[in-house]
C-alpha positions as CSV (number, residue, x, y, z in Angstrom):
1,M,29.5,1.5,-22.6
2,G,26.7,-0.5,-24.0
3,R,23.3,-0.2,-22.8
4,R,22.6,-2.8,-19.8
5,R,19.9,-5.4,-20.9
6,N,16.7,-5.9,-18.5
7,K,17.2,-9.7,-17.6
8,G,15.2,-12.1,-15.6
9,R,11.6,-13.9,-16.3
10,N,9.5,-12.5,-18.4
11,I,6.4,-12.8,-15.8
12,N,3.7,-10.4,-14.8
13,G,1.0,-10.9,-11.6
14,I,1.3,-9.8,-8.6
15,V,2.5,-11.6,-5.0
16,V,0.9,-10.6,-2.3
17,L,3.6,-10.5,0.3
18,D,2.6,-10.8,4.5
19,K,6.0,-8.5,5.0
20,A,8.3,-9.5,7.8
21,Q,8.9,-6.6,11.0
22,G,12.4,-5.5,10.7
23,V,12.6,-5.7,6.5
24,S,11.8,-2.3,4.6
25,S,9.5,-2.1,1.6
26,N,12.3,-1.7,-0.6
27,G,14.5,-5.3,0.7
28,A,10.9,-7.3,0.4
29,L,11.0,-6.0,-3.2
30,Q,14.4,-7.0,-3.9
31,E,14.1,-10.3,-2.0
32,V,11.1,-11.3,-4.0
33,K,11.9,-9.8,-7.0
34,R,15.5,-12.5,-6.7
35,L,13.2,-15.2,-5.6
36,Y,11.1,-14.8,-9.0
37,D,13.9,-14.0,-11.3
38,A,12.3,-11.2,-12.3
39,N,13.0,-8.6,-14.8
40,K,10.8,-6.2,-13.2
41,A,9.7,-5.2,-10.1
42,G,7.8,-2.4,-7.9
43,H,6.2,-1.7,-5.0
44,T,3.0,-0.4,-4.1
45,G,3.9,2.1,-1.6
46,S,6.1,1.8,1.6
47,L,5.3,0.2,5.6
48,D,7.6,0.6,8.0
49,P,9.4,-1.2,9.2
50,L,8.2,-2.1,11.9
51,A,4.8,-2.5,10.1
52,T,4.0,-6.2,8.9
53,G,1.4,-7.3,6.6
54,V,-0.2,-6.6,3.8
55,L,2.3,-5.8,1.0
56,P,1.1,-5.7,-2.8
57,L,5.0,-6.6,-5.0
58,C,4.3,-5.8,-8.6
59,L,6.3,-8.1,-11.1
60,G,6.3,-7.3,-14.9
61,E,3.8,-5.5,-16.7
62,A,1.9,-5.3,-13.3
63,T,4.0,-2.5,-12.4
64,K,1.5,-1.0,-14.7
65,V,-1.3,-0.8,-12.3
66,S,0.9,-0.1,-8.8
67,Q,-0.3,3.7,-9.4
68,F,-3.9,2.0,-8.0
69,L,-2.9,0.6,-5.3
70,L,-0.2,3.6,-3.8
71,D,-4.2,5.2,-4.2
72,S,-6.0,2.7,-2.6
73,D,-8.1,2.6,0.3
74,K,-5.6,0.6,3.2
75,K,-7.0,-0.7,6.9
76,Y,-4.6,-1.8,10.0
77,R,-4.2,-3.2,13.2
78,A,-2.0,-1.3,15.8
79,G,-0.6,-1.9,19.4
80,I,0.0,1.3,20.9
81,K,1.2,2.0,24.2
82,L,0.0,4.6,26.3
83,G,2.3,7.2,28.7
84,I,5.5,7.2,26.8
85,R,5.8,9.4,23.5
86,T,8.8,8.9,21.1
87,D,10.5,11.5,18.1
88,S,9.1,8.9,16.0
89,A,5.9,7.8,17.3
90,D,7.2,4.5,17.4
91,S,9.2,2.3,19.0
92,E,12.4,2.7,17.4
93,G,12.5,6.5,18.9
94,S,14.3,8.2,21.4
95,I,11.5,8.8,24.3
96,I,11.2,13.0,24.4
97,S,8.5,12.7,27.9
98,S,6.7,9.8,29.7
99,C,3.8,9.5,32.6
100,A,4.2,8.3,35.5
101,E,0.9,6.7,35.9
102,V,-1.4,6.5,33.6
103,K,-4.9,7.1,34.2
104,V,-7.0,6.7,31.3
105,S,-10.2,5.1,31.4
106,K,-11.5,2.5,28.0
107,K,-14.7,5.3,27.1
108,E,-12.6,8.0,27.6
109,I,-9.9,6.7,24.3
110,E,-13.2,5.9,22.7
111,K,-14.4,9.5,22.7
112,A,-10.8,10.9,21.9
113,L,-11.1,8.0,18.9
114,G,-14.2,9.8,17.7
115,A,-12.1,12.7,17.2
116,F,-10.9,10.8,14.4
117,R,-13.1,10.2,12.1
118,G,-14.2,11.7,8.4
119,E,-12.0,13.8,7.3
120,I,-8.8,15.1,9.1
121,D,-5.9,17.3,8.3
122,Q,-2.5,15.3,9.7
123,I,0.9,16.7,10.0
124,P,3.5,13.7,7.8
125,P,5.6,13.0,10.4
126,M,9.1,13.8,10.1
127,H,10.2,10.3,10.2
128,S,8.1,9.0,7.7
129,A,9.6,8.7,3.3
130,L,7.8,11.5,2.2
131,K,10.0,13.7,0.5
132,V,10.4,16.8,0.6
133,G,13.0,18.9,-1.9
134,G,13.8,15.3,-3.2
135,V,15.5,14.0,-0.2
136,P,13.0,11.9,2.7
137,L,11.7,13.5,5.8
138,Y,13.6,10.3,7.9
139,K,16.9,11.1,6.8
140,M,16.9,14.7,8.1
141,A,15.1,13.6,11.0
142,R,18.6,11.0,11.9
143,R,20.8,14.4,11.4
144,G,18.7,16.1,13.6
145,E,16.7,18.4,11.4
146,T,13.0,19.4,11.9
147,I,11.1,21.2,8.7
148,E,8.0,22.7,8.3
149,R,5.7,20.1,7.2
150,E,2.0,21.0,5.3
151,P,-1.0,18.6,7.0
152,R,-2.4,17.0,4.6
153,R,-6.4,16.7,4.6
154,V,-7.0,12.1,4.8
155,N,-10.0,10.1,5.8
156,I,-10.7,7.9,8.3
157,F,-13.6,5.4,7.4
158,S,-13.2,3.7,11.0
159,I,-11.2,3.4,14.2
160,E,-12.1,1.3,16.7
161,L,-10.9,0.5,20.3
162,T,-10.3,-3.5,20.0
163,S,-8.3,-4.1,23.0
164,F,-8.2,-2.1,26.3
165,D,-5.4,-3.4,29.2
166,G,-4.0,-0.4,31.0
167,D,-1.6,1.3,29.5
168,E,-1.5,-0.7,26.0
169,I,-4.7,-0.3,23.7
170,E,-4.7,-2.3,20.4
171,I,-7.0,0.0,17.3
172,E,-7.8,-1.1,14.0
173,V,-8.0,2.3,11.5
174,A,-9.4,1.7,7.8
175,C,-8.0,5.2,5.8
176,S,-7.9,6.6,2.6
177,K,-4.3,6.2,1.5
178,G,-1.0,8.6,3.0
179,T,-2.9,8.1,6.1
180,Y,-0.1,8.0,9.2
181,I,-1.0,5.3,11.4
182,R,1.9,6.6,14.1
183,T,0.6,10.3,14.0
184,I,-3.0,8.5,15.0
185,A,-1.3,7.2,18.0
186,D,1.1,10.0,18.9
187,D,-1.9,12.8,18.5
188,L,-4.3,10.3,20.5
189,G,-2.0,10.5,23.6
190,E,-1.6,14.2,23.2
191,M,-5.7,14.2,23.5
192,L,-6.1,11.9,26.5
193,G,-2.7,14.2,28.1
194,C,-0.6,11.2,29.3
195,G,1.0,10.7,25.1
196,A,1.3,7.6,23.5
197,H,3.9,5.9,20.4
198,I,3.2,2.7,18.3
199,I,4.2,-0.7,19.2
200,A,2.4,-2.9,16.8
201,L,1.5,-1.9,13.2
202,R,-0.2,-4.8,10.6
203,R,-1.4,-4.1,7.7
204,L,-4.7,-6.1,7.6
205,Q,-5.7,-4.8,3.5
206,A,-4.4,-2.8,1.2
207,G,-7.2,-1.6,-2.3
208,T,-8.8,-5.5,-2.6
209,F,-6.1,-7.8,-1.3
210,T,-6.6,-8.6,2.6
211,E,-4.6,-11.2,5.1
212,A,-6.1,-14.1,2.9
213,D,-4.3,-13.3,-0.3
214,C,-1.0,-12.6,2.0
215,V,2.9,-15.2,1.3
216,S,5.4,-15.3,3.2
217,A,9.1,-15.2,2.0
218,E,9.6,-17.7,4.0
219,L,7.3,-20.0,2.6
220,L,8.6,-19.4,-0.9
221,K,12.0,-19.7,-0.6
222,E,10.8,-23.1,0.7
223,Q,9.0,-23.3,-2.1
224,K,11.8,-22.5,-4.7
225,E,14.1,-25.0,-2.5
226,N,11.5,-28.1,-2.7
227,E,9.5,-27.3,-6.1
228,G,11.8,-25.1,-8.5
229,I,11.6,-21.1,-9.2
230,E,8.1,-22.4,-11.7
231,S,6.8,-23.3,-8.7
232,L,6.6,-20.1,-7.4
233,D,4.1,-19.0,-10.6
234,Q,1.0,-20.4,-7.9
235,Y,0.9,-17.3,-5.9
236,L,1.3,-14.7,-8.9
237,I,-2.3,-12.8,-9.2
238,P,-3.6,-11.6,-11.9
239,M,-2.9,-8.1,-12.3
240,D,-6.7,-6.9,-13.6
241,E,-7.1,-8.0,-9.8
242,A,-5.7,-4.8,-8.2
243,I,-8.2,-3.0,-10.0
244,A,-11.2,-5.1,-9.8
245,D,-13.6,-2.6,-8.8
246,L,-12.9,-0.8,-12.1
247,P,-16.0,-1.5,-14.7
248,E,-15.3,-4.1,-17.1
249,V,-14.9,-3.3,-21.1
250,I,-15.1,-6.9,-23.0
251,L,-14.5,-5.2,-27.1
252,P,-13.6,-7.4,-29.5
253,S,-10.1,-8.8,-31.3
254,I,-11.2,-6.3,-34.5
255,T,-11.7,-3.3,-31.5
256,A,-9.3,-4.4,-29.0
257,S,-6.6,-3.8,-32.3
258,F,-7.9,-0.1,-32.8
259,V,-7.2,1.0,-28.7
260,K,-4.1,-1.0,-28.9
261,N,-2.8,1.2,-31.2
262,G,-3.7,4.2,-29.5
263,Q,-6.8,4.8,-30.8
264,A,-10.8,5.5,-28.8
265,V,-13.4,3.0,-29.7
266,L,-17.3,3.5,-29.3
267,V,-18.6,0.6,-27.9
268,S,-22.2,-0.5,-25.9
269,H,-23.1,-0.2,-22.2
270,L,-19.9,1.8,-21.5
271,P,-19.7,3.6,-17.9
272,E,-20.6,7.7,-18.6
273,E,-17.8,8.4,-17.0
274,G,-14.7,7.2,-15.4
275,L,-11.8,4.6,-15.7
276,V,-12.0,1.4,-16.8
277,R,-10.9,-2.5,-17.2
278,M,-10.4,-3.1,-20.7
279,Y,-10.0,-6.6,-22.0
280,E,-9.6,-8.2,-25.4
281,E,-12.3,-11.6,-24.9
282,E,-11.2,-12.8,-21.8
283,Q,-7.3,-11.3,-21.9
284,F,-7.0,-7.7,-19.8
285,I,-5.3,-5.2,-22.0
286,G,-5.4,-2.1,-19.7
287,I,-7.0,0.5,-18.3
288,G,-9.1,3.0,-20.3
289,C,-10.7,6.2,-19.7
290,I,-14.0,7.3,-21.0
291,N,-13.1,11.0,-23.2
292,D,-16.2,13.7,-23.8
293,D,-17.0,12.0,-26.9
294,G,-17.9,8.6,-25.1
295,M,-16.2,6.4,-26.4
296,V,-13.4,4.6,-24.2
297,A,-9.5,5.3,-25.0
298,P,-6.5,3.6,-24.1
299,K,-4.9,5.0,-20.5
300,R,-2.3,2.5,-19.9
301,L,-1.7,-0.2,-21.4
302,V,-0.5,-4.2,-20.9
303,N,1.2,-6.1,-23.2
304,T,0.1,-9.4,-23.8
305,D,2.7,-10.8,-25.7
306,T,3.9,-13.4,-23.2
307,S,6.7,-15.0,-25.2
308,S,9.6,-11.6,-25.1
């Protein structure tokens, strides 16, 4: 059999999708890829089907910056039900314990939340996409299996109680990558002695992208039906915005040509270390790193030829 050709439009950029509830991250990715007829697409870390909100999707060459979004800090709003604990720590799981009456004060909740601030160790939930031996934990959980999981260090930059209404509360959490909000809810319930689980979860921010950057799949469908596929391109965000926090290095064309051929170059006003955004004049050409000699070397180049 011959090699299968990569078909589709050669488009590069990021669509910040407002993921709908009940849709998997991969399902959302495939839908947007079909809408754009993109030849290549990738998402930047899974959002639970229960969750909604900011899900950056990388099309074309933008897939080369997806790791930076995967590693970026996040912000969430979570609705939590007190008094009931579930095996998945959310409303889709089976109840494993319940409390007849929840008697918890706002002050007690705020005090308990204080224990989560800063660097903490979290044990990933069995109902998660984390793979052990190549198998996602949620698949093991569905088979009724439970295995030992190594705790992981995460950083909770802020966690605030934003609503308190009897046995239902709402919190906002700013955190590092790999943080499980469901685990926070479950641990909070245990600390309060009543059990708890997530009933609503919305991602408010992923890296540099916020709700203000979001577009829904419904809007994209309507736009495509009314004005054609090219009209969707107005919602594409340039890929370098995903790494806007990296220092910018502008290279003259002759210098950029050396970088494109894999060579390190010496440029004035470079940072002492770390990663940088590289531009040939005004065109983004990729991510570079400062080597031990104080030169900028290519780390991840993007294809700037849009004609192919």
